[in-house]
MDTraj code that builds the backbone (N, CA, C; nanometers):
import mdtraj as md
import numpy as np

residues = "MET PRO THR PRO ASP THR ALA PRO GLU GLN GLY ALA PRO LEU HIS VAL GLU ILE VAL ARG ASP GLY VAL PRO THR PRO PHE ASP ALA GLU GLU VAL ARG VAL THR LEU PRO ASN GLY ILE VAL PHE ARG LEU TYR PRO GLY GLN ASP PRO ALA GLY SER VAL VAL ALA ASP LEU PRO CYS GLY GLY PRO ASP ALA ASP GLY PHE ALA ALA PHE VAL LEU ARG PRO GLY ALA SER ASN LEU PHE LEU ILE ASN ALA GLU ARG HIS GLY ARG ARG THR ALA GLN GLU GLY GLY".split()
xyz = np.array([
    [12.0753, 10.4529, 7.7607],
    [11.9907, 10.3602, 7.8315],
    [12.0648, 10.3133, 7.9569],
    [11.9960, 10.3106, 8.0741],
    [12.0615, 10.2675, 8.1971],
    [12.0988, 10.1197, 8.1913],
    [12.2033, 10.0850, 8.2595],
    [12.2453, 9.9461, 8.2681],
    [12.2443, 9.9034, 8.4137],
    [12.2186, 9.7750, 8.4402],
    [12.2177, 9.7294, 8.5793],
    [12.3584, 9.7334, 8.6374],
    [12.3657, 9.7426, 8.7711],
    [12.4954, 9.7445, 8.8384],
    [12.5728, 9.6158, 8.8122],
    [12.5039, 9.5034, 8.8224],
    [12.5657, 9.3731, 8.7954],
    [12.4637, 9.2841, 8.7284],
    [12.5113, 9.1863, 8.6541],
    [12.4198, 9.0901, 8.5918],
    [12.3715, 8.9928, 8.6991],
    [12.2407, 8.9674, 8.7058],
    [12.1904, 8.8767, 8.8078],
    [12.2281, 8.7320, 8.7767],
    [12.2450, 8.6541, 8.8810],
    [12.2690, 8.5118, 8.8634],
    [12.1369, 8.4445, 8.8299],
    [12.1413, 8.3439, 8.7442],
    [12.0203, 8.2702, 8.7100],
    [11.9686, 8.1998, 8.8350],
    [11.8435, 8.2194, 8.8685],
    [11.7849, 8.1566, 8.9857],
    [11.8258, 8.2199, 9.1172],
    [11.8889, 8.3373, 9.1111],
    [11.9320, 8.4045, 9.2338],
    [11.8100, 8.4516, 9.3118],
    [11.8173, 8.4458, 9.4452],
    [11.7036, 8.4917, 9.5257],
    [11.6941, 8.6439, 9.5249],
    [11.5820, 8.6944, 9.5692],
    [11.5684, 8.8376, 9.5914],
    [11.6451, 8.8721, 9.7184],
    [11.7172, 8.9799, 9.7159],
    [11.7850, 9.0286, 9.8349],
    [11.6991, 9.1420, 9.8896],
    [11.6356, 9.1196, 10.0024],
    [11.5450, 9.2185, 10.0601],
    [11.5902, 9.2545, 10.2009],
    [11.5491, 9.3703, 10.2450],
    [11.5711, 9.4121, 10.3827],
    [11.4372, 9.4527, 10.4408],
    [11.4069, 9.4027, 10.5579],
    [11.2887, 9.4439, 10.6318],
    [11.3372, 9.5472, 10.7328],
    [11.2771, 9.6657, 10.7326],
    [11.3220, 9.7739, 10.8199],
    [11.2169, 9.7967, 10.9277],
    [11.2599, 9.7883, 11.0515],
    [11.1716, 9.8156, 11.1655],
    [11.2464, 9.9057, 11.2622],
    [11.1830, 10.0148, 11.3004],
    [11.2444, 10.1133, 11.3901],
    [11.3804, 10.1601, 11.3369],
    [11.3899, 10.1718, 11.2031],
    [11.5120, 10.2211, 11.1411],
    [11.6234, 10.1186, 11.1293],
    [11.5989, 9.9953, 11.1734],
    [11.7028, 9.8920, 11.1706],
    [11.6708, 9.7913, 11.0593],
    [11.7576, 9.7824, 10.9564],
    [11.7328, 9.6872, 10.8477],
    [11.7787, 9.5461, 10.8856],
    [11.6972, 9.4491, 10.8484],
    [11.7335, 9.3080, 10.8650],
    [11.7337, 9.2463, 10.7258],
    [11.8501, 9.2023, 10.6760],
    [11.8572, 9.1480, 10.5400],
    [11.8069, 9.0035, 10.5335],
    [11.7450, 8.9704, 10.4203],
    [11.6972, 8.8358, 10.3917],
    [11.7233, 8.8044, 10.2455],
    [11.7464, 8.6794, 10.2148],
    [11.7413, 8.6289, 10.0778],
    [11.6111, 8.5500, 10.0673],
    [11.5313, 8.5810, 9.9666],
    [11.3994, 8.5193, 9.9560],
    [11.3712, 8.4797, 9.8122],
    [11.3004, 8.3692, 9.7950],
    [11.2558, 8.3321, 9.6608],
    [11.1249, 8.4021, 9.6274],
    [11.0549, 8.4496, 9.7322],
    [10.9279, 8.5190, 9.7131],
    [10.9033, 8.6086, 9.8335],
    [10.8478, 8.7263, 9.8077],
    [10.8076, 8.8180, 9.9139],
    [10.6573, 8.8380, 9.9002],
    [10.5856, 8.8220, 10.0096],
    [10.4406, 8.8435, 10.0096],
    [10.4100, 8.9709, 10.0863],
    [10.3320, 9.0577, 10.0221],
    [10.2966, 9.1866, 10.0805],
    [10.1451, 9.1894, 10.0993],
    [10.1008, 9.2171, 10.2217],
    [9.9580, 9.2323, 10.2489],
    [9.9274, 9.3808, 10.2566],
    [9.8419, 9.4266, 10.1666],
    [9.8018, 9.5673, 10.1638],
    [9.7037, 9.5949, 10.2785],
    [9.6851, 9.7205, 10.3171],
    [9.5912, 9.7529, 10.4256],
    [9.4490, 9.7010, 10.4014],
    [9.4091, 9.6824, 10.2751],
    [9.2748, 9.6315, 10.2458],
    [9.2682, 9.4786, 10.2475],
    [9.3784, 9.4126, 10.2840],
    [9.3793, 9.2672, 10.2983],
    [9.4220, 9.1905, 10.1740],
    [9.4353, 9.2569, 10.0616],
    [9.4781, 9.1901, 9.9391],
    [9.6281, 9.1630, 9.9470],
    [9.6680, 9.0411, 9.9106],
    [9.8082, 9.0003, 9.9157],
    [9.8629, 8.9923, 9.7737],
    [9.9811, 9.0512, 9.7525],
    [10.0493, 9.0292, 9.6254],
    [10.1882, 8.9761, 9.6531],
    [10.2458, 8.9130, 9.5514],
    [10.3760, 8.8489, 9.5643],
    [10.4775, 8.9190, 9.4761],
    [10.6020, 8.9225, 9.5222],
    [10.7154, 8.9691, 9.4430],
    [10.8126, 8.8530, 9.4308],
    [10.8604, 8.8277, 9.3095],
    [10.9588, 8.7214, 9.2898],
    [11.0437, 8.7545, 9.1681],
    [11.1623, 8.6909, 9.1573],
    [11.2520, 8.7229, 9.0457],
    [11.1864, 8.6931, 8.9109],
    [11.2083, 8.7845, 8.8157],
    [11.1580, 8.7643, 8.6801],
    [11.2579, 8.6875, 8.5960],
    [11.2242, 8.6657, 8.4720],
    [11.3088, 8.5903, 8.3794],
    [11.3940, 8.6805, 8.2913],
    [11.3839, 8.8114, 8.3096],
    [11.4600, 8.9073, 8.2301],
    [11.6096, 8.8902, 8.2571],
    [11.6921, 8.8672, 8.1567],
    [11.8356, 8.8486, 8.1794],
    [11.9033, 8.9690, 8.2456],
    [11.8471, 9.0890, 8.2274],
    [11.9052, 9.2074, 8.2902],
    [11.8602, 9.2216, 8.4357],
    [11.7647, 9.1397, 8.4773],
    [11.7141, 9.1453, 8.6135],
    [11.5812, 9.2171, 8.6207],
    [11.4849, 9.1564, 8.6845],
    [11.3545, 9.2185, 8.7031],
    [11.2864, 9.1508, 8.8212],
    [11.1812, 9.2127, 8.8672],
    [11.0987, 9.1573, 8.9736],
    [10.9562, 9.1524, 8.9218],
    [10.8895, 9.0402, 8.9439],
    [10.7510, 9.0233, 8.9036],
    [10.6621, 9.0551, 9.0238],
    [10.5591, 9.1369, 9.0039],
    [10.4561, 9.1615, 9.1040],
    [10.3321, 9.0866, 9.0563],
    [10.2797, 8.9985, 9.1405],
    [10.1739, 8.9062, 9.0994],
    [10.0607, 8.9077, 9.2011],
    [9.9384, 8.9215, 9.1531],
    [9.8198, 8.9064, 9.2357],
    [9.7647, 8.7670, 9.2094],
    [9.7809, 8.6739, 9.3025],
    [9.7282, 8.5393, 9.2795],
    [9.5773, 8.5437, 9.2551],
    [9.5308, 8.4606, 9.1651],
    [9.3879, 8.4567, 9.1340],
    [9.3295, 8.3253, 9.1848],
    [9.2008, 8.3224, 9.1966],
    [9.1327, 8.2036, 9.2461],
    [9.0960, 8.1052, 9.1360],
    [9.1424, 8.1283, 9.0153],
    [9.1118, 8.0385, 8.9048],
    [8.9899, 8.0846, 8.8272],
    [8.9565, 8.0114, 8.7205],
    [8.8488, 8.0555, 8.6316],
    [8.7102, 8.0516, 8.6956],
    [8.6930, 7.9770, 8.8040],
    [8.5613, 7.9670, 8.8670],
    [8.5479, 8.0566, 8.9894],
    [8.6458, 8.1411, 9.0152],
    [8.6419, 8.2286, 9.1326],
    [8.5294, 8.3307, 9.1189],
    [8.4763, 8.3743, 9.2326],
    [8.3688, 8.4740, 9.2331],
    [8.4161, 8.6120, 9.1912],
    [8.5464, 8.6362, 9.2010],
    [8.5993, 8.7668, 9.1671],
    [8.7485, 8.7605, 9.1456],
    [8.8078, 8.8762, 9.1291],
    [8.9514, 8.8839, 9.1051],
    [9.0026, 9.0170, 9.1571],
    [9.1329, 9.0249, 9.1767],
    [9.1960, 9.1495, 9.2187],
    [9.2734, 9.2069, 9.1005],
    [9.2822, 9.3383, 9.0961],
    [9.3566, 9.4071, 8.9904],
    [9.4445, 9.5139, 9.0543],
    [9.5670, 9.5261, 9.0027],
    [9.6571, 9.6290, 9.0515],
    [9.6048, 9.7667, 9.0135],
    [9.6287, 9.8634, 9.1006],
    [9.6052, 10.0041, 9.0732],
    [9.7396, 10.0728, 9.0972],
    [9.8013, 10.1221, 8.9898],
    [9.9313, 10.1884, 8.9986],
    [9.9126, 10.3359, 8.9691],
    [9.9619, 10.4195, 9.0592],
    [9.9509, 10.5635, 9.0398],
    [10.0898, 10.6254, 9.0424],
    [10.1239, 10.7061, 8.9425],
    [10.2554, 10.7712, 8.9437],
    [10.2636, 10.8735, 9.0555],
    [10.3825, 10.8841, 9.1141],
    [10.4051, 10.9838, 9.2176],
    [10.5142, 11.0810, 9.1761],
    [10.6176, 11.0327, 9.1111],
    [10.7308, 11.1121, 9.0628],
    [10.8058, 11.0232, 8.9642],
    [10.9162, 11.0729, 8.9116],
    [10.9896, 10.9919, 8.8139],
    [11.0493, 10.8660, 8.8762],
    [11.0655, 10.8639, 9.0072],
    [11.1237, 10.7478, 9.0733],
    [11.0306, 10.6892, 9.1788],
    [10.8985, 10.7115, 9.1641],
    [10.8036, 10.6692, 9.2658],
    [10.6696, 10.6364, 9.2026],
    [10.6083, 10.5273, 9.2457],
    [10.4689, 10.5040, 9.2126],
    [10.4020, 10.4342, 9.3293],
    [10.2718, 10.4531, 9.3400],
    [10.1932, 10.3973, 9.4491],
    [10.1287, 10.2679, 9.4012],
    [10.1350, 10.1641, 9.4845],
    [10.0789, 10.0334, 9.4499],
    [9.9589, 10.0073, 9.5392],
    [9.8488, 9.9719, 9.4788],
    [9.7314, 9.9268, 9.5517],
    [9.6658, 9.8186, 9.4670],
    [9.5622, 9.7588, 9.5194],
    [9.4873, 9.6588, 9.4450],
    [9.3416, 9.6700, 9.4863],
    [9.2536, 9.6341, 9.3953],
    [9.1095, 9.6373, 9.4202],
    [9.0504, 9.5017, 9.3868],
    [8.9470, 9.4655, 9.4602],
    [8.8729, 9.3417, 9.4295],
    [8.7557, 9.3764, 9.3385],
    [8.7335, 9.2911, 9.2410],
    [8.6220, 9.3070, 9.1474],
    [8.5460, 9.1759, 9.1410],
    [8.4141, 9.1843, 9.1470],
    [8.3309, 9.0650, 9.1307],
    [8.3195, 9.0292, 8.9835],
    [8.3084, 8.9015, 8.9571],
    [8.2867, 8.8581, 8.8184],
    [8.1411, 8.8818, 8.7799],
    [8.1259, 8.9282, 8.6591],
    [7.9897, 8.9451, 8.6075],
    [7.9437, 8.8122, 8.5486],
    [7.8180, 8.7857, 8.5645],
    [7.7619, 8.6633, 8.5054],
    [7.7123, 8.6942, 8.3656],
    [7.6781, 8.5901, 8.2921],
    [7.6260, 8.6079, 8.1555],
    [7.4958, 8.6876, 8.1598],
    [7.4182, 8.6711, 8.2655],
    [7.2904, 8.7436, 8.2756],
    [7.3142, 8.8928, 8.2998],
    [7.4303, 8.9292, 8.3561],
    [7.4615, 9.0690, 8.3819],
    [7.5228, 9.1369, 8.2595],
    [7.5454, 9.0632, 8.1533],
    [7.6021, 9.1203, 8.0333],
    [7.7509, 9.1046, 8.0237],
    [7.8110, 9.0160, 8.1011],
    [7.9553, 8.9966, 8.0982],
    [7.9883, 8.8754, 8.0327],
])
top = md.Topology()
chain = top.add_chain()
for i, resn in enumerate(residues, 1):
    res = top.add_residue(resn, chain, resSeq=i)
    for name in ("N", "CA", "C"):
        top.add_atom(name, md.element.get_by_symbol(name[0]), res)
traj = md.Trajectory(xyz[None], top)
């Protein structure tokens, strides 16, 4: 079983690099927000896993929202997957939901 390079510090920020024109700019962040081409925004933030993890979260509008977004993950290779999200309308009781 693979092991992490180092144990993460509790409450440690995400260490991210934004790359533009091949030049990386490092940042420490408590949260990273990604806007997909379809306008849906998801967040990345440190997980609670002691070995280290990142949570990908699609914020929801609450129980009274007209709809919700759902992740669409597609495998690409053993070390690659494609991330997208789709919006879905909530069905009403009259629609059979």
